[in-house]
PQR file with spaces between the fields and no chain letter, atoms N, CA, C, O and H, PARSE charges and radii, in Angstrom:
ATOM       1  N    MET     1      -5.993   53.807  -68.911 -0.4000 1.5000
ATOM       2  CA   MET     1      -5.229   53.217  -67.921 -0.0000 2.0000
ATOM       3  C    MET     1      -4.145   54.202  -67.416  0.5500 1.7000
ATOM       4  O    MET     1      -3.451   54.795  -68.241 -0.5500 1.4000
ATOM       5  N    THR     2      -3.971   54.399  -66.050 -0.4000 1.5000
ATOM       6  CA   THR     2      -3.058   55.213  -65.562 -0.0000 2.0000
ATOM       7  C    THR     2      -1.711   54.477  -65.467  0.5500 1.7000
ATOM       8  O    THR     2      -1.578   53.258  -65.577 -0.5500 1.4000
ATOM       9  H    THR     2      -4.535   53.917  -65.379  0.4000 1.0000
ATOM      10  N    ILE     3      -0.628   55.460  -65.227 -0.4000 1.5000
ATOM      11  CA   ILE     3       0.603   55.090  -65.155 -0.0000 2.0000
ATOM      12  C    ILE     3       0.825   54.092  -63.877  0.5500 1.7000
ATOM      13  O    ILE     3       1.668   53.194  -63.860 -0.5500 1.4000
ATOM      14  H    ILE     3      -0.737   56.450  -65.138  0.4000 1.0000
ATOM      15  N    HIS     4       0.064   54.355  -62.975 -0.4000 1.5000
ATOM      16  CA   HIS     4       0.201   53.545  -61.722 -0.0000 2.0000
ATOM      17  C    HIS     4      -0.424   52.094  -61.916  0.5500 1.7000
ATOM      18  O    HIS     4       0.036   51.107  -61.341 -0.5500 1.4000
ATOM      19  H    HIS     4      -0.620   55.084  -62.989  0.4000 1.0000
ATOM      20  N    LYS     5      -1.526   52.054  -62.788 -0.4000 1.5000
ATOM      21  CA   LYS     5      -1.946   50.823  -63.043 -0.0000 2.0000
ATOM      22  C    LYS     5      -1.311   50.123  -64.075  0.5500 1.7000
ATOM      23  O    LYS     5      -1.497   48.907  -64.110 -0.5500 1.4000
ATOM      24  H    LYS     5      -1.900   52.855  -63.255  0.4000 1.0000
ATOM      25  N    LYS     6      -0.581   50.658  -64.946 -0.4000 1.5000
ATOM      26  CA   LYS     6       0.326   50.081  -66.091 -0.0000 2.0000
ATOM      27  C    LYS     6       1.513   49.453  -65.194  0.5500 1.7000
ATOM      28  O    LYS     6       1.838   48.271  -65.313 -0.5500 1.4000
ATOM      29  H    LYS     6      -0.430   51.646  -64.918  0.4000 1.0000
ATOM      30  N    SER     7       2.130   50.337  -64.290 -0.4000 1.5000
ATOM      31  CA   SER     7       3.120   49.854  -63.464 -0.0000 2.0000
ATOM      32  C    SER     7       2.823   48.441  -62.544  0.5500 1.7000
ATOM      33  O    SER     7       3.530   47.442  -62.410 -0.5500 1.4000
ATOM      34  H    SER     7       1.866   51.297  -64.194  0.4000 1.0000
ATOM      35  N    MET     8       1.729   48.711  -62.074 -0.4000 1.5000
ATOM      36  CA   MET     8       1.274   47.471  -61.190 -0.0000 2.0000
ATOM      37  C    MET     8       0.946   46.383  -61.935  0.5500 1.7000
ATOM      38  O    MET     8       1.107   45.279  -61.415 -0.5500 1.4000
ATOM      39  H    MET     8       1.154   49.522  -62.183  0.4000 1.0000
ATOM      40  N    ALA     9       0.483   46.463  -63.137 -0.4000 1.5000
ATOM      41  CA   ALA     9       0.130   45.369  -64.079 -0.0000 2.0000
ATOM      42  C    ALA     9       1.644   44.687  -64.628  0.5500 1.7000
ATOM      43  O    ALA     9       1.842   43.488  -64.825 -0.5500 1.4000
ATOM      44  H    ALA     9       0.352   47.359  -63.559  0.4000 1.0000
ATOM      45  N    ALA    10       2.499   45.651  -64.785 -0.4000 1.5000
ATOM      46  CA   ALA    10       3.807   45.106  -65.375 -0.0000 2.0000
ATOM      47  C    ALA    10       4.458   44.313  -64.090  0.5500 1.7000
ATOM      48  O    ALA    10       4.966   43.203  -64.249 -0.5500 1.4000
ATOM      49  H    ALA    10       2.338   46.625  -64.625  0.4000 1.0000
ATOM      50  N    LEU    11       4.415   44.893  -62.934 -0.4000 1.5000
ATOM      51  CA   LEU    11       4.950   44.163  -61.785 -0.0000 2.0000
ATOM      52  C    LEU    11       4.266   42.822  -61.664  0.5500 1.7000
ATOM      53  O    LEU    11       4.906   41.780  -61.520 -0.5500 1.4000
ATOM      54  H    LEU    11       4.002   45.794  -62.805  0.4000 1.0000
ATOM      55  N    PHE    12       3.025   42.870  -61.723 -0.4000 1.5000
ATOM      56  CA   PHE    12       2.290   41.496  -61.514 -0.0000 2.0000
ATOM      57  C    PHE    12       2.800   40.441  -62.523  0.5500 1.7000
ATOM      58  O    PHE    12       3.250   39.350  -62.171 -0.5500 1.4000
ATOM      59  H    PHE    12       2.504   43.716  -61.841  0.4000 1.0000
ATOM      60  N    PHE    13       2.697   40.845  -63.772 -0.4000 1.5000
ATOM      61  CA   PHE    13       3.089   39.788  -64.815 -0.0000 2.0000
ATOM      62  C    PHE    13       4.463   39.566  -64.734  0.5500 1.7000
ATOM      63  O    PHE    13       4.816   38.456  -65.132 -0.5500 1.4000
ATOM      64  H    PHE    13       2.333   41.731  -64.058  0.4000 1.0000
ATOM      65  N    ALA    14       5.439   40.402  -64.280 -0.4000 1.5000
ATOM      66  CA   ALA    14       6.772   39.950  -64.190 -0.0000 2.0000
ATOM      67  C    ALA    14       7.040   38.968  -63.079  0.5500 1.7000
ATOM      68  O    ALA    14       7.921   38.112  -63.168 -0.5500 1.4000
ATOM      69  H    ALA    14       5.153   41.304  -63.956  0.4000 1.0000
ATOM      70  N    VAL    15       6.234   39.118  -61.997 -0.4000 1.5000
ATOM      71  CA   VAL    15       6.457   38.122  -60.858 -0.0000 2.0000
ATOM      72  C    VAL    15       5.795   36.836  -61.331  0.5500 1.7000
ATOM      73  O    VAL    15       6.435   35.788  -61.243 -0.5500 1.4000
ATOM      74  H    VAL    15       5.518   39.813  -61.924  0.4000 1.0000
ATOM      75  N    ILE    16       4.566   36.837  -61.825 -0.4000 1.5000
ATOM      76  CA   ILE    16       3.941   35.731  -62.292 -0.0000 2.0000
ATOM      77  C    ILE    16       4.729   34.877  -63.293  0.5500 1.7000
ATOM      78  O    ILE    16       4.725   33.646  -63.261 -0.5500 1.4000
ATOM      79  H    ILE    16       4.046   37.688  -61.897  0.4000 1.0000
ATOM      80  N    LEU    17       5.403   35.612  -64.179 -0.4000 1.5000
ATOM      81  CA   LEU    17       6.229   34.923  -65.162 -0.0000 2.0000
ATOM      82  C    LEU    17       7.381   34.320  -64.547  0.5500 1.7000
ATOM      83  O    LEU    17       7.787   33.214  -64.903 -0.5500 1.4000
ATOM      84  H    LEU    17       5.407   36.612  -64.204  0.4000 1.0000
ATOM      85  N    ASN    18       7.945   35.022  -63.606 -0.4000 1.5000
ATOM      86  CA   ASN    18       9.025   34.529  -62.873 -0.0000 2.0000
ATOM      87  C    ASN    18       8.688   33.114  -62.098  0.5500 1.7000
ATOM      88  O    ASN    18       9.448   32.150  -62.185 -0.5500 1.4000
ATOM      89  H    ASN    18       7.615   35.921  -63.317  0.4000 1.0000
ATOM      90  N    TYR    19       7.550   33.090  -61.380 -0.4000 1.5000
ATOM      91  CA   TYR    19       7.110   31.732  -60.745 -0.0000 2.0000
ATOM      92  C    TYR    19       6.969   30.689  -61.938  0.5500 1.7000
ATOM      93  O    TYR    19       7.566   29.612  -61.918 -0.5500 1.4000
ATOM      94  H    TYR    19       6.932   33.874  -61.309  0.4000 1.0000
ATOM      95  N    VAL    20       6.199   31.054  -62.901 -0.4000 1.5000
ATOM      96  CA   VAL    20       5.992   30.151  -63.934 -0.0000 2.0000
ATOM      97  C    VAL    20       7.492   29.534  -64.652  0.5500 1.7000
ATOM      98  O    VAL    20       7.620   28.391  -65.091 -0.5500 1.4000
ATOM      99  H    VAL    20       5.714   31.929  -62.918  0.4000 1.0000
ATOM     100  N    ALA    21       8.343   30.383  -64.643 -0.4000 1.5000
ATOM     101  CA   ALA    21       9.742   30.040  -65.270 -0.0000 2.0000
ATOM     102  C    ALA    21      10.345   29.212  -64.264  0.5500 1.7000
ATOM     103  O    ALA    21      11.461   28.782  -64.554 -0.5500 1.4000
ATOM     104  H    ALA    21       8.240   31.311  -64.286  0.4000 1.0000
ATOM     105  N    GLN    22       9.888   28.902  -63.195 -0.4000 1.5000
ATOM     106  CA   GLN    22      10.618   28.190  -62.214 -0.0000 2.0000
ATOM     107  C    GLN    22      10.554   26.662  -62.546  0.5500 1.7000
ATOM     108  O    GLN    22      11.475   25.863  -62.374 -0.5500 1.4000
ATOM     109  H    GLN    22       8.981   29.252  -62.959  0.4000 1.0000
ATOM     110  N    VAL    23       9.297   26.385  -63.058 -0.4000 1.5000
ATOM     111  CA   VAL    23       9.131   25.015  -63.545 -0.0000 2.0000
ATOM     112  C    VAL    23       9.940   24.305  -64.609  0.5500 1.7000
ATOM     113  O    VAL    23      10.308   23.136  -64.493 -0.5500 1.4000
ATOM     114  H    VAL    23       8.549   27.034  -63.198  0.4000 1.0000
ATOM     115  N    PRO    24      10.212   25.129  -65.721 -0.5600 1.5000
ATOM     116  CA   PRO    24      11.119   24.562  -66.690  0.2800 2.0000
ATOM     117  C    PRO    24      12.554   24.570  -66.119  0.5500 1.7000
ATOM     118  O    PRO    24      13.331   23.644  -66.353 -0.5500 1.4000
ATOM     119  N    TYR    25      12.902   25.689  -65.328 -0.4000 1.5000
ATOM     120  CA   TYR    25      14.221   25.762  -64.920 -0.0000 2.0000
ATOM     121  C    TYR    25      14.532   24.559  -64.020  0.5500 1.7000
ATOM     122  O    TYR    25      15.552   23.896  -64.206 -0.5500 1.4000
ATOM     123  H    TYR    25      12.271   26.441  -65.138  0.4000 1.0000
ATOM     124  N    TYR    26      13.622   24.264  -63.004 -0.4000 1.5000
ATOM     125  CA   TYR    26      13.765   23.002  -62.287 -0.0000 2.0000
ATOM     126  C    TYR    26      14.061   21.749  -63.130  0.5500 1.7000
ATOM     127  O    TYR    26      15.034   21.006  -63.002 -0.5500 1.4000
ATOM     128  H    TYR    26      12.793   24.803  -62.852  0.4000 1.0000
ATOM     129  N    PHE    27      13.117   21.649  -63.956 -0.4000 1.5000
ATOM     130  CA   PHE    27      13.348   20.292  -64.900 -0.0000 2.0000
ATOM     131  C    PHE    27      14.844   20.361  -65.697  0.5500 1.7000
ATOM     132  O    PHE    27      15.536   19.351  -65.830 -0.5500 1.4000
ATOM     133  H    PHE    27      12.326   22.253  -64.060  0.4000 1.0000
ATOM     134  N    HIS    28      15.174   21.453  -66.117 -0.4000 1.5000
ATOM     135  CA   HIS    28      16.420   21.531  -66.970 -0.0000 2.0000
ATOM     136  C    HIS    28      17.600   21.377  -66.017  0.5500 1.7000
ATOM     137  O    HIS    28      18.540   20.650  -66.339 -0.5500 1.4000
ATOM     138  H    HIS    28      14.612   22.273  -66.009  0.4000 1.0000
ATOM     139  N    GLN    29      17.590   22.041  -64.843 -0.4000 1.5000
ATOM     140  CA   GLN    29      18.687   22.061  -63.872 -0.0000 2.0000
ATOM     141  C    GLN    29      18.939   20.661  -63.107  0.5500 1.7000
ATOM     142  O    GLN    29      20.034   20.141  -62.890 -0.5500 1.4000
ATOM     143  H    GLN    29      16.827   22.632  -64.582  0.4000 1.0000
ATOM     144  N    TYR    30      17.709   20.193  -62.765 -0.4000 1.5000
ATOM     145  CA   TYR    30      17.804   18.884  -61.872 -0.0000 2.0000
ATOM     146  C    TYR    30      17.180   17.645  -62.287  0.5500 1.7000
ATOM     147  O    TYR    30      17.755   16.566  -62.146 -0.5500 1.4000
ATOM     148  H    TYR    30      16.820   20.615  -62.942  0.4000 1.0000
ATOM     149  N    TYR    31      16.001   17.761  -62.805 -0.4000 1.5000
ATOM     150  CA   TYR    31      15.318   16.665  -63.000 -0.0000 2.0000
ATOM     151  C    TYR    31      15.790   15.933  -64.246  0.5500 1.7000
ATOM     152  O    TYR    31      15.995   14.730  -64.086 -0.5500 1.4000
ATOM     153  H    TYR    31      15.534   18.637  -62.920  0.4000 1.0000
ATOM     154  N    PHE    32      15.998   16.429  -65.435 -0.4000 1.5000
ATOM     155  CA   PHE    32      16.569   15.846  -66.447 -0.0000 2.0000
ATOM     156  C    PHE    32      17.881   15.273  -66.363  0.5500 1.7000
ATOM     157  O    PHE    32      18.053   14.136  -66.805 -0.5500 1.4000
ATOM     158  H    PHE    32      15.832   17.406  -65.565  0.4000 1.0000
ATOM     159  N    PRO    33      18.924   15.980  -65.801 -0.5600 1.5000
ATOM     160  CA   PRO    33      20.266   15.372  -65.610  0.2800 2.0000
ATOM     161  C    PRO    33      20.279   14.302  -64.444  0.5500 1.7000
ATOM     162  O    PRO    33      20.868   13.235  -64.621 -0.5500 1.4000
ATOM     163  N    HIS    34      19.650   14.572  -63.286 -0.4000 1.5000
ATOM     164  CA   HIS    34      19.775   13.704  -62.100 -0.0000 2.0000
ATOM     165  C    HIS    34      18.474   12.878  -61.915  0.5500 1.7000
ATOM     166  O    HIS    34      18.636   11.909  -61.173 -0.5500 1.4000
ATOM     167  H    HIS    34      19.172   15.439  -63.142  0.4000 1.0000
ATOM     168  N    HIS    35      17.458   13.004  -62.320 -0.4000 1.5000
ATOM     169  CA   HIS    35      16.049   12.516  -62.070 -0.0000 2.0000
ATOM     170  C    HIS    35      15.748   12.649  -60.605  0.5500 1.7000
ATOM     171  O    HIS    35      15.406   11.694  -59.907 -0.5500 1.4000
ATOM     172  H    HIS    35      17.327   13.791  -62.922  0.4000 1.0000
ATOM     173  N    ILE    36      15.896   13.918  -60.162 -0.4000 1.5000
ATOM     174  CA   ILE    36      15.576   14.104  -58.721 -0.0000 2.0000
ATOM     175  C    ILE    36      14.243   14.762  -58.636  0.5500 1.7000
ATOM     176  O    ILE    36      14.103   15.850  -59.194 -0.5500 1.4000
ATOM     177  H    ILE    36      16.174   14.693  -60.729  0.4000 1.0000
ATOM     178  N    ALA    37      13.336   14.264  -58.051 -0.4000 1.5000
ATOM     179  CA   ALA    37      12.156   14.800  -57.802 -0.0000 2.0000
ATOM     180  C    ALA    37      12.150   15.938  -56.846  0.5500 1.7000
ATOM     181  O    ALA    37      12.903   15.878  -55.874 -0.5500 1.4000
ATOM     182  H    ALA    37      13.450   13.380  -57.597  0.4000 1.0000
ATOM     183  N    PRO    38      11.321   17.048  -57.030 -0.5600 1.5000
ATOM     184  CA   PRO    38      11.277   18.115  -56.121  0.2800 2.0000
ATOM     185  C    PRO    38      11.038   17.882  -54.641  0.5500 1.7000
ATOM     186  O    PRO    38      10.136   17.072  -54.426 -0.5500 1.4000
ATOM     187  N    ASN    39      11.649   18.414  -53.525 -0.4000 1.5000
ATOM     188  CA   ASN    39      11.127   18.008  -52.230 -0.0000 2.0000
ATOM     189  C    ASN    39       9.856   18.816  -51.905  0.5500 1.7000
ATOM     190  O    ASN    39       9.551   19.856  -52.489 -0.5500 1.4000
ATOM     191  H    ASN    39      12.381   19.072  -53.699  0.4000 1.0000
ATOM     192  N    TRP    40       9.244   18.321  -51.054 -0.4000 1.5000
ATOM     193  CA   TRP    40       7.889   19.068  -50.713 -0.0000 2.0000
ATOM     194  C    TRP    40       7.966   20.285  -50.055  0.5500 1.7000
ATOM     195  O    TRP    40       7.092   21.146  -50.149 -0.5500 1.4000
ATOM     196  H    TRP    40       9.492   17.477  -50.580  0.4000 1.0000
ATOM     197  N    SER    41       9.156   20.413  -49.275 -0.4000 1.5000
ATOM     198  CA   SER    41       9.186   21.694  -48.578 -0.0000 2.0000
ATOM     199  C    SER    41       9.594   22.994  -49.536  0.5500 1.7000
ATOM     200  O    SER    41       9.189   24.134  -49.309 -0.5500 1.4000
ATOM     201  H    SER    41       9.867   19.714  -49.198  0.4000 1.0000
ATOM     202  N    GLY    42      10.406   22.654  -50.571 -0.4000 1.5000
ATOM     203  CA   GLY    42      10.747   23.575  -51.552 -0.0000 2.0000
ATOM     204  C    GLY    42       9.427   23.908  -52.249  0.5500 1.7000
ATOM     205  O    GLY    42       9.114   25.092  -52.375 -0.5500 1.4000
ATOM     206  H    GLY    42      10.735   21.728  -50.755  0.4000 1.0000
ATOM     207  N    VAL    43       8.709   23.025  -52.666 -0.4000 1.5000
ATOM     208  CA   VAL    43       7.392   23.336  -53.539 -0.0000 2.0000
ATOM     209  C    VAL    43       6.438   24.151  -52.524  0.5500 1.7000
ATOM     210  O    VAL    43       5.854   25.151  -52.940 -0.5500 1.4000
ATOM     211  H    VAL    43       8.964   22.064  -52.563  0.4000 1.0000
ATOM     212  N    ALA    44       6.293   23.744  -51.268 -0.4000 1.5000
ATOM     213  CA   ALA    44       5.435   24.450  -50.216 -0.0000 2.0000
ATOM     214  C    ALA    44       5.915   25.795  -50.184  0.5500 1.7000
ATOM     215  O    ALA    44       5.108   26.720  -50.273 -0.5500 1.4000
ATOM     216  H    ALA    44       6.767   22.931  -50.929  0.4000 1.0000
ATOM     217  N    LEU    45       7.188   26.013  -50.062 -0.4000 1.5000
ATOM     218  CA   LEU    45       7.693   27.422  -49.902 -0.0000 2.0000
ATOM     219  C    LEU    45       7.433   28.299  -51.213  0.5500 1.7000
ATOM     220  O    LEU    45       7.099   29.481  -51.123 -0.5500 1.4000
ATOM     221  H    LEU    45       7.843   25.261  -49.990  0.4000 1.0000
ATOM     222  N    LEU    46       7.587   27.725  -52.295 -0.4000 1.5000
ATOM     223  CA   LEU    46       7.288   28.488  -53.602 -0.0000 2.0000
ATOM     224  C    LEU    46       5.817   28.885  -53.736  0.5500 1.7000
ATOM     225  O    LEU    46       5.433   29.962  -54.193 -0.5500 1.4000
ATOM     226  H    LEU    46       7.858   26.765  -52.369  0.4000 1.0000
ATOM     227  N    VAL    47       4.980   27.825  -53.255 -0.4000 1.5000
ATOM     228  CA   VAL    47       3.514   28.095  -53.311 -0.0000 2.0000
ATOM     229  C    VAL    47       3.200   29.216  -52.338  0.5500 1.7000
ATOM     230  O    VAL    47       2.416   30.122  -52.618 -0.5500 1.4000
ATOM     231  H    VAL    47       5.292   26.950  -52.884  0.4000 1.0000
ATOM     232  N    LEU    48       3.915   29.107  -51.054 -0.4000 1.5000
ATOM     233  CA   LEU    48       3.438   30.020  -49.953 -0.0000 2.0000
ATOM     234  C    LEU    48       3.879   31.378  -50.283  0.5500 1.7000
ATOM     235  O    LEU    48       3.193   32.322  -49.891 -0.5500 1.4000
ATOM     236  H    LEU    48       4.553   28.371  -50.826  0.4000 1.0000
ATOM     237  N    THR    49       5.060   31.603  -51.032 -0.4000 1.5000
ATOM     238  CA   THR    49       5.498   32.891  -51.382 -0.0000 2.0000
ATOM     239  C    THR    49       4.570   33.535  -52.446  0.5500 1.7000
ATOM     240  O    THR    49       4.245   34.722  -52.409 -0.5500 1.4000
ATOM     241  H    THR    49       5.617   30.836  -51.350  0.4000 1.0000
ATOM     242  N    LEU    50       4.152   32.616  -53.439 -0.4000 1.5000
ATOM     243  CA   LEU    50       3.179   33.138  -54.306 -0.0000 2.0000
ATOM     244  C    LEU    50       1.895   33.555  -53.769  0.5500 1.7000
ATOM     245  O    LEU    50       1.345   34.579  -54.174 -0.5500 1.4000
ATOM     246  H    LEU    50       4.416   31.652  -53.470  0.4000 1.0000
ATOM     247  N    ILE    51       1.366   32.764  -52.825 -0.4000 1.5000
ATOM     248  CA   ILE    51       0.181   33.213  -52.222 -0.0000 2.0000
ATOM     249  C    ILE    51       0.383   34.526  -51.365  0.5500 1.7000
ATOM     250  O    ILE    51      -0.517   35.359  -51.266 -0.5500 1.4000
ATOM     251  H    ILE    51       1.812   31.932  -52.497  0.4000 1.0000
ATOM     252  N    TRP    52       1.457   34.648  -50.828 -0.4000 1.5000
ATOM     253  CA   TRP    52       1.878   35.902  -49.971 -0.0000 2.0000
ATOM     254  C    TRP    52       1.758   37.086  -51.007  0.5500 1.7000
ATOM     255  O    TRP    52       1.027   38.065  -50.859 -0.5500 1.4000
ATOM     256  H    TRP    52       2.188   33.971  -50.908  0.4000 1.0000
ATOM     257  N    PHE    53       2.536   36.861  -52.007 -0.4000 1.5000
ATOM     258  CA   PHE    53       2.662   37.950  -53.139 -0.0000 2.0000
ATOM     259  C    PHE    53       1.067   38.279  -53.656  0.5500 1.7000
ATOM     260  O    PHE    53       0.629   39.430  -53.679 -0.5500 1.4000
ATOM     261  H    PHE    53       3.130   36.066  -52.127  0.4000 1.0000
ATOM     262  N    LEU    54       0.406   37.290  -53.996 -0.4000 1.5000
ATOM     263  CA   LEU    54      -0.907   37.608  -54.480 -0.0000 2.0000
ATOM     264  C    LEU    54      -1.904   38.323  -53.709  0.5500 1.7000
ATOM     265  O    LEU    54      -2.692   39.139  -54.188 -0.5500 1.4000
ATOM     266  H    LEU    54       0.761   36.356  -53.978  0.4000 1.0000
ATOM     267  N    VAL    55      -1.820   37.914  -52.268 -0.4000 1.5000
ATOM     268  CA   VAL    55      -2.655   38.653  -51.319 -0.0000 2.0000
ATOM     269  C    VAL    55      -2.118   40.132  -51.009  0.5500 1.7000
ATOM     270  O    VAL    55      -2.874   41.103  -50.978 -0.5500 1.4000
ATOM     271  H    VAL    55      -1.180   37.251  -51.880  0.4000 1.0000
ATOM     272  N    GLY    56      -1.022   40.191  -50.830 -0.4000 1.5000
ATOM     273  CA   GLY    56      -0.322   41.620  -50.828 -0.0000 2.0000
ATOM     274  C    GLY    56      -0.680   42.481  -52.041  0.5500 1.7000
ATOM     275  O    GLY    56      -1.143   43.611  -51.887 -0.5500 1.4000
ATOM     276  H    GLY    56      -0.408   39.402  -50.855  0.4000 1.0000
ATOM     277  N    TYR    57      -0.463   41.936  -53.266 -0.4000 1.5000
ATOM     278  CA   TYR    57      -0.739   42.514  -54.454 -0.0000 2.0000
ATOM     279  C    TYR    57      -2.194   43.132  -54.640  0.5500 1.7000
ATOM     280  O    TYR    57      -2.432   44.284  -55.001 -0.5500 1.4000
ATOM     281  H    TYR    57      -0.087   41.018  -53.391  0.4000 1.0000
ATOM     282  N    PHE    58      -3.171   42.093  -54.308 -0.4000 1.5000
ATOM     283  CA   PHE    58      -4.519   42.657  -54.644 -0.0000 2.0000
ATOM     284  C    PHE    58      -4.996   43.423  -53.415  0.5500 1.7000
ATOM     285  O    PHE    58      -5.947   44.198  -53.522 -0.5500 1.4000
ATOM     286  H    PHE    58      -2.978   41.157  -54.014  0.4000 1.0000
ATOM     287  N    ARG    59      -4.359   43.233  -52.224 -0.4000 1.5000
ATOM     288  CA   ARG    59      -4.717   44.110  -51.066 -0.0000 2.0000
ATOM     289  C    ARG    59      -4.313   45.570  -51.406  0.5500 1.7000
ATOM     290  O    ARG    59      -5.114   46.491  -51.244 -0.5500 1.4000
ATOM     291  H    ARG    59      -3.587   42.603  -52.137  0.4000 1.0000
ATOM     292  N    PHE    60      -3.014   45.773  -51.898 -0.4000 1.5000
ATOM     293  CA   PHE    60      -2.537   46.985  -52.383 -0.0000 2.0000
ATOM     294  C    PHE    60      -3.250   47.591  -53.523  0.5500 1.7000
ATOM     295  O    PHE    60      -3.463   48.802  -53.466 -0.5500 1.4000
ATOM     296  H    PHE    60      -2.364   45.025  -52.030  0.4000 1.0000
ATOM     297  N    VAL    61      -3.632   46.955  -54.501 -0.4000 1.5000
ATOM     298  CA   VAL    61      -4.395   47.567  -55.712 -0.0000 2.0000
ATOM     299  C    VAL    61      -5.827   47.873  -55.259  0.5500 1.7000
ATOM     300  O    VAL    61      -6.376   48.796  -55.860 -0.5500 1.4000
ATOM     301  H    VAL    61      -3.459   45.971  -54.547  0.4000 1.0000
ATOM     302  N    ASP    62      -6.477   47.290  -54.362 -0.4000 1.5000
ATOM     303  CA   ASP    62      -7.715   47.599  -53.786 -0.0000 2.0000
ATOM     304  C    ASP    62      -7.559   48.827  -52.815  0.5500 1.7000
ATOM     305  O    ASP    62      -8.568   49.409  -52.416 -0.5500 1.4000
ATOM     306  H    ASP    62      -6.031   46.540  -53.874  0.4000 1.0000
ATOM     307  N    GLY    63      -6.305   49.221  -52.437 -0.4000 1.5000
ATOM     308  CA   GLY    63      -6.156   50.330  -51.366 -0.0000 2.0000
ATOM     309  C    GLY    63      -6.395   49.903  -49.899  0.5500 1.7000
ATOM     310  O    GLY    63      -6.799   50.665  -49.021 -0.5500 1.4000
ATOM     311  H    GLY    63      -5.486   48.748  -52.761  0.4000 1.0000
ATOM     312  N    LYS    64      -6.100   48.613  -49.738 -0.4000 1.5000
ATOM     313  CA   LYS    64      -6.310   48.290  -48.312 -0.0000 2.0000
ATOM     314  C    LYS    64      -4.957   48.554  -47.493  0.5500 1.7000
ATOM     315  O    LYS    64      -3.846   48.646  -48.015 -0.5500 1.4000
ATOM     316  H    LYS    64      -5.771   47.994  -50.451  0.4000 1.0000
ATOM     317  N    ARG    65      -5.201   48.650  -46.284 -0.4000 1.5000
ATOM     318  CA   ARG    65      -3.994   48.897  -45.414 -0.0000 2.0000
ATOM     319  C    ARG    65      -3.171   47.518  -45.449  0.5500 1.7000
ATOM     320  O    ARG    65      -3.785   46.473  -45.665 -0.5500 1.4000
ATOM     321  H    ARG    65      -6.103   48.576  -45.860  0.4000 1.0000
ATOM     322  N    TYR    66      -1.931   47.511  -45.260 -0.4000 1.5000
ATOM     323  CA   TYR    66      -1.028   46.430  -45.148 -0.0000 2.0000
ATOM     324  C    TYR    66      -1.179   45.511  -46.345  0.5500 1.7000
ATOM     325  O    TYR    66      -1.173   44.284  -46.256 -0.5500 1.4000
ATOM     326  H    TYR    66      -1.432   48.360  -45.085  0.4000 1.0000
ATOM     327  N    GLY    67      -1.332   46.279  -47.606 -0.4000 1.5000
ATOM     328  CA   GLY    67      -1.355   45.496  -48.726 -0.0000 2.0000
ATOM     329  C    GLY    67       0.127   45.131  -49.370  0.5500 1.7000
ATOM     330  O    GLY    67       0.205   44.431  -50.380 -0.5500 1.4000
ATOM     331  H    GLY    67      -1.337   47.276  -47.679  0.4000 1.0000
């Protein structure tokens, strides 16, 4: 595995772990103390940015333009 592939894999896992970490963070900060359900616009934006990252990442790894 080349250094480029290793660094891209590290970037991928760091970003995915960041998205996964948002779930327990939300529960700890907002749901457990206040019992506030997440609003749909916030969830939609989180999912949209994840999809945007995944599309750009995989296009970049495949060598496509505008990845």
